[in-house]
C-alpha positions as CSV (number, residue, x, y, z in Angstrom):
1,X,-23.3,-31.5,-28.6
2,X,-25.1,-30.6,-25.3
3,X,-24.6,-27.0,-24.1
4,X,-23.5,-26.8,-20.5
5,X,-25.2,-24.3,-18.3
6,X,-22.8,-22.0,-16.5
7,X,-23.1,-21.2,-12.8
8,X,-24.1,-17.6,-13.6
9,X,-26.8,-18.4,-16.2
10,X,-28.3,-21.1,-14.0
11,X,-28.6,-18.9,-11.0
12,X,-30.3,-16.2,-13.1
13,X,-32.9,-18.6,-14.6
14,X,-36.5,-18.2,-13.4
15,X,-37.0,-20.9,-10.8
16,X,-40.0,-22.4,-12.4
17,X,-38.0,-23.2,-15.5
18,X,-35.6,-25.5,-13.6
19,X,-36.3,-29.2,-13.1
20,X,-35.5,-31.1,-9.9
21,X,-32.0,-32.0,-11.2
22,X,-31.3,-28.4,-12.0
23,X,-32.5,-27.3,-8.5
24,X,-30.2,-29.9,-7.0
25,X,-27.3,-28.6,-8.9
26,X,-28.3,-25.0,-8.1
27,X,-28.1,-25.6,-4.4
28,X,-24.6,-27.1,-4.8
29,X,-23.5,-24.1,-6.8
30,X,-25.0,-21.6,-4.4
31,X,-23.1,-23.3,-1.6
32,X,-19.9,-23.2,-3.7
33,X,-19.4,-27.0,-3.1
34,X,-17.7,-29.4,-5.4
35,X,-19.7,-32.5,-6.3
36,X,-17.5,-34.5,-3.9
37,X,-18.0,-32.0,-1.1
38,X,-21.8,-31.8,-1.7
39,X,-22.0,-35.6,-1.8
40,X,-20.2,-35.9,1.5
41,X,-22.4,-33.2,3.0
42,X,-25.6,-35.0,2.0
43,X,-24.3,-38.5,2.7
44,X,-24.5,-39.5,-0.9
45,X,-21.9,-40.9,-3.3
46,X,-20.2,-38.6,-5.7
47,X,-21.3,-40.8,-8.6
48,X,-24.9,-40.4,-7.5
49,X,-24.6,-36.6,-7.4
50,X,-23.1,-36.7,-10.9
51,X,-25.9,-38.9,-12.2
52,X,-28.5,-36.5,-10.7
53,X,-26.8,-33.4,-12.2
54,X,-26.4,-35.3,-15.5
55,X,-30.1,-36.1,-15.5
56,X,-29.5,-39.8,-15.7
57,X,-31.5,-40.3,-12.5
58,X,-33.9,-38.1,-10.5
59,X,-33.1,-37.7,-6.8
60,X,-34.6,-40.4,-4.6
61,X,-36.5,-39.6,-1.5
62,X,-33.4,-39.9,0.7
63,X,-31.5,-37.3,-1.4
64,X,-34.6,-35.0,-1.4
65,X,-34.9,-35.3,2.4
66,X,-31.2,-34.6,2.9
67,X,-31.4,-31.6,0.7
68,X,-34.3,-30.3,2.8
69,X,-32.7,-31.1,6.1
70,X,-29.1,-30.2,5.5
71,X,-29.6,-27.2,3.1
72,X,-32.9,-25.9,4.5
73,X,-34.7,-26.0,1.2
74,X,-38.5,-26.5,1.2
75,X,-40.0,-29.6,-0.2
76,X,-42.3,-27.5,-2.5
77,X,-39.3,-25.7,-3.9
78,X,-37.2,-28.9,-4.3
79,X,-40.0,-30.8,-6.1
80,X,-41.8,-28.1,-8.0
81,X,-39.8,-24.9,-7.9
82,X,-42.7,-23.3,-6.1
83,X,-42.8,-21.7,-2.7
84,X,-40.0,-20.5,-0.5
85,X,-36.6,-21.6,-1.6
């Protein structure tokens, strides 16, 4: 059985230990958005957000660009966990 990471434990994890799917979810949790609300904010489908957070897919370039533009996250942080958040 896969252990779910709680909001608190994910936000306390060192940033370099998170992968791109974790960082995607972390942004959503920091904004206190539901998956539906976050999907609408980014112009994505809720099923795509769920697939990213479930690690079934990695975010495509459109999702990465939207995370950068809408949420103000740097490309370096989104892709590698490095640099300014």
